[in-house]
C-alpha positions in Angstrom: -22.4 -27.1 6.6 -24.4 -24.1 5.3 -24.9 -23.7 1.6 -24.7 -20.3 -0.1 -26.8 -19.7 -3.1 -25.4 -18.3 -6.3 -27.4 -15.1 -5.8 -26.0 -14.6 -2.3 -22.5 -15.2 -3.6 -23.1 -12.6 -6.4 -24.4 -10.0 -3.9 -21.3 -10.6 -1.7 -19.0 -10.1 -4.7 -20.9 -7.0 -5.8 -20.6 -5.6 -2.3 -16.8 -6.1 -2.4 -16.7 -4.4 -5.8 -18.7 -1.4 -4.5 -16.3 -1.1 -1.5 -13.3 -1.0 -3.9 -15.1 1.7 -6.0 -15.8 3.7 -2.8 -12.2 3.3 -1.7 -10.9 4.6 -5.1 -13.2 7.6 -4.8 -12.0 8.4 -1.3 -8.4 8.3 -2.1 -7.6 12.0 -2.6 -4.2 13.0 -1.5 -4.0 16.4 0.2 -2.5 19.0 -2.2 0.4 19.6 0.2 1.4 16.0 0.6 3.7 15.4 -2.4 5.3 18.8 -2.2 6.1 18.1 1.5 7.6 14.7 0.6 9.6 16.4 -2.2 10.9 19.1 0.1 12.0 16.5 2.7 14.0 14.6 0.1 15.3 17.7 -1.7 16.7 19.1 1.6 18.4 15.8 2.2 20.0 16.0 -1.3 21.1 19.6 -0.6 22.6 18.8 2.9 24.3 15.6 1.7 25.7 17.3 -1.4 26.7 20.6 0.1 27.5 20.0 3.8 27.8 16.4 4.7 28.9 15.2 8.2 26.6 15.5 11.2 24.1 17.8 9.4 23.6 15.0 6.8 22.7 12.6 9.6 20.3 15.1 11.1 18.8 15.6 7.6 18.2 11.9 7.3 16.6 11.9 10.7 14.3 14.7 9.6 13.3 12.7 6.5 12.5 9.7 8.7 10.5 11.7 11.2 8.8 13.8 8.6 7.8 10.7 6.6 6.3 9.1 9.6 4.3 12.3 10.3 3.2 12.5 6.6 1.9 8.9 6.7 -0.1 9.6 9.8 -1.5 12.8 8.4 -2.5 11.1 5.1 -4.2 8.3 7.0 -6.0 10.9 9.1 -7.1 12.8 6.0 -8.4 9.8 4.1 -9.4 7.5 6.9 -7.3 4.7 5.3 -3.7 3.6 5.2 -2.2 2.1 2.1 0.4 -0.6 2.6 1.0 -1.8 -1.0 0.1 -1.2 -4.6 -3.3 -2.3 -5.8 -2.0 -3.9 -9.0 0.8 -4.2 -11.5 0.4 -0.7 -12.9 0.4 1.0 -9.5 3.3 -1.1 -8.5 5.3 0.1 -11.5 4.3 3.7 -10.7 5.5 3.3 -7.1 8.8 1.8 -8.3 9.3 4.8 -10.6 8.4 7.2 -7.7 10.9 5.5 -5.4 13.7 5.4 -8.0 13.2 9.1 -8.8 13.8 9.9 -5.1 16.7 7.4 -4.5 18.9 8.2 -7.5 19.6 11.9 -6.6 20.1 10.9 -2.9 22.6 8.1 -3.8 24.4 10.4 -6.2 25.2 13.0 -3.6 25.7 10.4 -0.8 28.2 8.2 -2.6 29.8 10.4 -5.3 32.6 12.7 -4.0 32.9 16.2 -5.3 29.5 16.7 -6.9 29.5 20.3 -8.2 27.2 22.8 -6.4 25.2 23.4 -9.6 24.6 19.7 -10.0 23.5 19.3 -6.4 21.0 22.1 -6.9 19.8 20.5 -10.1 19.4 17.1 -8.4 17.5 18.7 -5.5 15.2 20.5 -7.9 14.7 17.3 -9.9 13.8 15.3 -6.9 11.3 17.9 -5.8 9.6 18.1 -9.2 9.6 14.3 -9.8 8.2 13.6 -6.4 5.2 15.8 -7.0 4.6 14.6 -10.6 5.2 10.9 -10.0 3.4 11.0 -6.7 0.3 12.3 -8.4 0.8 9.6 -11.2 1.0 6.9 -8.5 -2.3 8.1 -6.9 -4.1 8.1 -10.3 -2.7 4.7 -11.2 -3.6 3.2 -7.8 -7.2 4.5 -8.1 -7.4 3.0 -11.6 -6.1 -0.3 -10.4 -8.7 -0.4 -7.7 -11.5 0.4 -10.1 -10.2 -2.2 -12.6 -10.2 -4.9 -9.8 -13.8 -3.8 -8.9 -14.8 -4.5 -12.5 -12.8 -7.7 -12.5 -10.9 -6.3 -15.6 -7.5 -8.1 -15.8 -6.0 -5.5 -18.1 
């Protein structure tokens, strides 16, 4: 069995750290990405809340197809595909992001007789929160990657 010196091991770990730093630097979401996600979800809130029926099913299909396209476009833009948070902080930011999208959708999907004004407010709130929390998630993810590269547990 081959023995690895402490210096070789240190160089290998430093190389991994440098890769994490490089990845954090490359992670720049296109400006249009989160507004597009927000518009997809906001249209679903509007259609579910104001129309329902078959248009709501088609709206959900549009979200599914649009989300798939956005994931591919993001991977093409950055050259990477992210499958999970990089740490606790980015995991919490992702949970907040998902919750901000799910609550308005669930309100209009499962509560009968939501007033038109409330549907419009929910659609606007999901659009704004998707953009704001999406950018927060990106920043937190990059920070988690950098923290791991420095081996900083905090």
